[in-house]
C-alpha positions in Angstrom: 73.4 87.6 85.1 75.3 91.5 84.1 73.0 91.9 81.6 69.7 90.9 84.0 71.9 93.5 87.3 73.7 95.7 86.2 74.2 96.8 90.0 75.4 93.2 90.9 78.9 93.2 92.1 79.7 89.4 92.0 78.3 89.2 88.3 80.9 91.2 86.9 83.8 90.8 88.8 82.9 87.6 88.0 83.7 88.4 84.5 85.6 90.8 84.6 88.1 87.7 85.7 86.8 84.9 83.1 87.9 88.1 80.5 91.3 88.2 82.6 91.4 84.7 81.8 90.8 84.6 78.0 93.4 87.0 77.6 90.7 90.6 76.9 92.1 92.9 79.3 90.3 96.2 77.8 87.0 94.5 77.9 88.2 93.6 81.6 89.4 97.1 83.0 85.4 98.1 81.3 84.0 95.8 83.6 86.3 97.1 86.1 85.4 100.5 85.7 81.4 99.6 85.4 81.9 97.5 88.8 83.5 100.4 90.7 79.9 102.7 88.9 77.9 101.0 91.0 80.0 100.1 94.3 82.8 102.2 95.0 83.7 99.9 97.8 84.8 97.0 96.0 88.2 97.1 96.9 89.4 93.7 95.2 88.4 95.8 91.8 90.5 98.7 92.8 93.7 96.5 92.8 92.9 93.5 90.0 92.1 96.5 88.3 94.9 98.7 88.3 96.4 94.5 87.5 95.0 94.5 83.8 96.6 98.6 83.2 99.0 98.0 84.4 99.4 94.8 81.9 98.2 97.0 79.5 100.5 99.3 79.9 98.4 102.6 80.6 100.5 103.3 84.2 99.4 106.6 85.0 96.4 105.0 84.9 97.2 102.2 86.8 98.4 104.4 89.9 95.3 106.7 90.4 93.2 103.5 90.9 95.0 101.7 93.1 95.4 105.5 94.5 92.0 105.7 94.6 91.6 102.0 96.0 93.6 103.3 98.9 91.7 105.9 100.0 88.0 103.7 100.0 90.5 101.1 102.7 91.3 103.3 104.4 87.6 104.9 104.8 86.2 101.3 105.8 89.1 99.6 107.5 90.2 97.2 105.3 93.7 97.4 106.3 94.5 94.2 104.5 93.1 94.9 101.1 95.1 98.9 101.7 98.4 96.8 101.9 98.6 95.0 98.9 97.7 98.1 97.1 100.2 100.1 98.1 102.5 98.0 98.0 101.8 97.1 94.0 101.5 101.2 93.8 104.2 101.0 95.6 106.0 98.7 92.4 105.2 100.2 90.6 108.2 102.6 88.2 108.6 106.3 88.8 
């Protein structure tokens, strides 16, 4: 599905989540990046993408992704996602 329609947010999100389930975190991170390139307002990708980056040990990139997600959700009015992203950001070690 992704090959046929690279901008399909649902397909990319599903593929990224399957990569997580399969332990393929690098591939999951790549799918979240691609998803956000095509759909920059897809709030869940910021949260789950950040979690993947944390698991990969890339805390700085996770921090940047959470912060970008907070900006996006503040602009789109998604307060629930914004609070989840803020909580994830706050839990990162300094």
